[in-house]
Backbone as CSV, one residue per row, in Angstrom:
resi,resn,N_x,N_y,N_z,CA_x,CA_y,CA_z,C_x,C_y,C_z
1,MET,0.811,-1.215,0.006,0.001,-0.029,-0.026,0.818,1.237,-0.041
2,ASN,0.414,2.245,-0.554,1.057,3.547,-0.560,0.370,4.547,0.430
3,ALA,1.072,5.715,0.610,0.690,6.560,1.558,-0.802,7.129,1.368
4,ASP,-1.024,7.464,0.086,-2.425,7.975,-0.192,-3.529,6.905,0.048
5,GLN,-3.228,5.678,-0.224,-4.215,4.709,0.008,-4.452,4.552,1.519
6,ILE,-3.459,4.660,2.423,-3.559,4.461,3.857,-4.328,5.677,4.304
7,LYS,-3.952,6.905,3.814,-4.694,8.048,4.356,-6.246,8.095,3.933
8,ASP,-6.350,7.456,2.722,-7.840,7.495,2.319,-8.645,6.423,3.293
9,LEU,-7.984,5.390,3.618,-8.701,4.439,4.470,-9.005,4.976,5.863
10,ILE,-7.967,5.706,6.393,-8.157,6.396,7.665,-9.101,7.445,7.675
11,ALA,-9.066,8.278,6.598,-10.083,9.483,6.455,-11.540,9.044,6.117
12,ALA,-11.754,7.815,5.513,-12.996,7.304,5.333,-13.729,6.993,6.563
13,LYS,-13.016,6.714,7.616,-13.704,6.257,8.832,-13.455,6.954,10.181
14,LEU,-12.577,7.969,9.945,-12.255,8.873,11.021,-12.144,10.217,10.690
15,ALA,-12.896,11.200,11.088,-12.883,12.671,10.725,-11.688,13.205,11.248
16,CYS,-10.813,13.555,10.415,-9.516,14.076,10.720,-9.381,15.561,10.191
17,GLN,-8.834,16.457,11.005,-8.583,17.735,10.456,-7.268,17.796,9.912
18,HIS,-6.373,16.976,10.231,-4.997,16.918,9.749,-4.551,15.405,9.632
19,ILE,-3.889,15.068,8.658,-3.292,13.696,8.461,-1.945,13.959,7.797
20,THR,-0.879,13.452,8.214,0.383,13.316,7.642,0.870,11.870,7.676
21,LEU,1.492,11.335,6.630,1.888,9.899,6.730,3.121,9.882,5.856
22,ASP,4.144,9.356,6.567,5.544,9.199,5.894,5.894,7.743,6.231
23,GLY,6.651,7.186,5.137,7.168,5.890,5.438,7.900,5.423,4.181
24,ASP,8.303,4.097,4.399,9.103,3.510,3.343,8.433,2.331,2.605
25,GLY,7.096,2.395,2.781,6.301,1.246,2.074,5.941,0.132,3.071
26,ARG,6.626,-0.068,4.237,6.406,-1.056,5.192,6.198,-0.397,6.623
27,HIS,7.057,0.563,6.814,7.018,1.237,8.126,6.502,2.628,8.000
28,TRP,5.457,2.997,8.687,4.558,4.263,8.472,4.699,5.037,9.720
29,PHE,4.714,6.329,9.644,4.772,7.286,10.713,3.603,8.291,10.446
30,SER,2.652,8.261,11.406,1.498,9.174,11.117,1.288,10.135,12.187
31,THR,0.627,11.273,11.854,0.293,12.314,12.726,-1.148,12.686,12.266
32,LEU,-2.013,12.442,13.277,-3.462,12.632,13.015,-4.037,13.627,14.073
33,VAL,-4.936,14.472,13.653,-5.603,15.282,14.506,-7.187,15.168,14.255
34,SER,-7.909,14.874,15.352,-9.238,14.513,15.234,-9.967,14.836,16.376
35,ALA,-11.149,15.484,16.295,-12.024,15.815,17.481,-12.591,14.402,18.089
36,GLU,-12.554,13.464,17.276,-13.030,12.128,17.853,-12.149,11.531,18.807
37,PHE,-10.908,12.107,18.952,-9.990,11.708,20.021,-10.308,12.351,21.366
38,GLU,-11.204,13.249,21.545,-11.497,14.006,22.709,-11.931,12.934,23.670
39,GLY,-11.314,12.974,24.903,-11.693,12.145,26.088,-11.186,10.765,25.984
40,LYS,-10.346,10.441,24.928,-9.744,9.012,24.792,-8.319,9.030,25.212
41,ARG,-8.016,7.898,25.856,-6.601,7.699,26.254,-5.711,7.234,24.872
42,ALA,-4.476,7.373,24.978,-3.650,7.150,23.928,-3.885,5.762,23.274
43,ILE,-4.074,4.753,24.043,-4.294,3.399,23.539,-5.695,3.295,22.760
44,GLN,-6.646,3.922,23.320,-7.995,4.118,22.675,-7.811,4.703,21.292
45,ARG,-7.138,5.806,21.084,-6.907,6.592,19.988,-6.249,5.614,18.984
46,HIS,-5.191,4.895,19.296,-4.560,4.125,18.521,-5.399,2.928,17.983
47,GLN,-6.299,2.486,18.835,-7.146,1.310,18.527,-8.192,1.866,17.404
48,MET,-8.526,3.150,17.579,-9.466,3.796,16.615,-8.840,3.875,15.210
49,VAL,-7.615,4.248,15.260,-6.943,4.367,13.989,-6.706,2.940,13.332
50,TYR,-6.323,2.011,14.127,-6.015,0.681,13.671,-7.331,0.109,13.075
51,ALA,-8.487,0.367,13.686,-9.749,-0.087,13.179,-10.161,0.450,11.805
52,THR,-9.579,1.674,11.362,-9.805,2.208,10.084,-9.113,1.377,9.114
53,LEU,-8.049,0.512,9.394,-7.290,-0.238,8.415,-7.867,-1.616,8.313
54,GLY,-8.781,-1.921,9.102,-9.360,-3.250,8.975,-8.363,-4.226,9.135
55,ASP,-8.231,-5.306,8.041,-7.441,-6.476,8.002,-6.023,-6.036,7.442
56,LYS,-5.827,-4.968,7.078,-4.640,-4.489,6.446,-3.365,-4.725,7.301
57,MET,-3.482,-4.493,8.590,-2.459,-4.813,9.599,-2.176,-6.363,9.781
58,LYS,-3.294,-7.056,9.675,-3.258,-8.418,9.911,-2.577,-9.162,8.713
59,THR,-2.821,-8.632,7.535,-2.402,-9.267,6.381,-1.053,-8.729,5.949
60,ASP,-0.532,-7.909,6.714,0.886,-7.306,6.498,0.867,-6.332,5.343
61,GLU,-0.225,-5.937,4.850,-0.336,-4.902,3.767,0.355,-3.617,4.378
62,VAL,-0.084,-3.393,5.610,0.530,-2.211,6.436,1.423,-3.048,7.620
63,HIS,2.546,-2.997,7.393,3.456,-3.787,8.438,3.588,-3.100,9.858
64,ALA,3.815,-1.704,9.780,3.944,-1.146,11.029,3.514,0.373,10.843
65,LEU,2.749,0.821,11.850,2.202,2.170,11.825,2.513,2.892,13.149
66,SER,3.335,3.866,13.168,3.550,4.672,14.323,2.490,5.678,14.322
67,ILE,1.856,6.078,15.522,0.664,6.941,15.538,0.985,8.016,16.475
68,LYS,0.805,9.266,16.067,0.658,10.468,17.054,-0.586,10.940,16.921
69,ALA,-1.496,10.840,17.856,-2.891,11.206,17.622,-3.267,12.294,18.591
70,TYR,-3.742,13.443,18.106,-4.039,14.675,18.859,-5.372,15.023,18.749
71,THR,-5.957,15.584,19.782,-7.143,16.513,19.613,-6.904,17.759,18.909
72,PRO,-7.834,18.509,18.357,-7.506,19.780,17.899,-6.912,20.798,18.915
73,ALA,-7.348,20.743,20.234,-6.878,21.583,21.114,-5.333,21.192,21.502
74,GLU,-4.932,19.938,21.535,-3.638,19.417,21.714,-2.724,19.907,20.620
75,TRP,-3.290,19.820,19.451,-2.467,20.108,18.328,-2.123,21.536,18.153
76,ALA,-3.182,22.350,18.485,-2.926,23.862,18.515,-1.987,24.278,19.681
77,ALA,-1.953,23.564,20.661,-0.958,23.857,21.874,0.454,23.437,21.629
78,LEU,0.662,22.679,20.557,2.049,22.174,20.314,2.953,23.410,19.693
79,PRO,4.155,23.506,20.207,5.088,24.475,19.507,5.230,24.192,18.110
80,LYS,5.073,25.301,17.349,5.333,25.093,15.928,6.557,25.784,15.385
């Protein structure tokens, strides 16, 4: 899978204000901003993102995905 395909899968099931995805085709690094993360712990946020990929993680189409998941307020508070 390529970055655009993975972004599309995530965006189709998780309303994100910001998505970046970089990687080498097997190992991916994402930064996601979504109001849907409000009130969720980090593990819950990661589970939400993994759920958008369905079986892609199990079948090794997406080998590894590092996730930084922020609420809009958390994202706005980060130093730019």
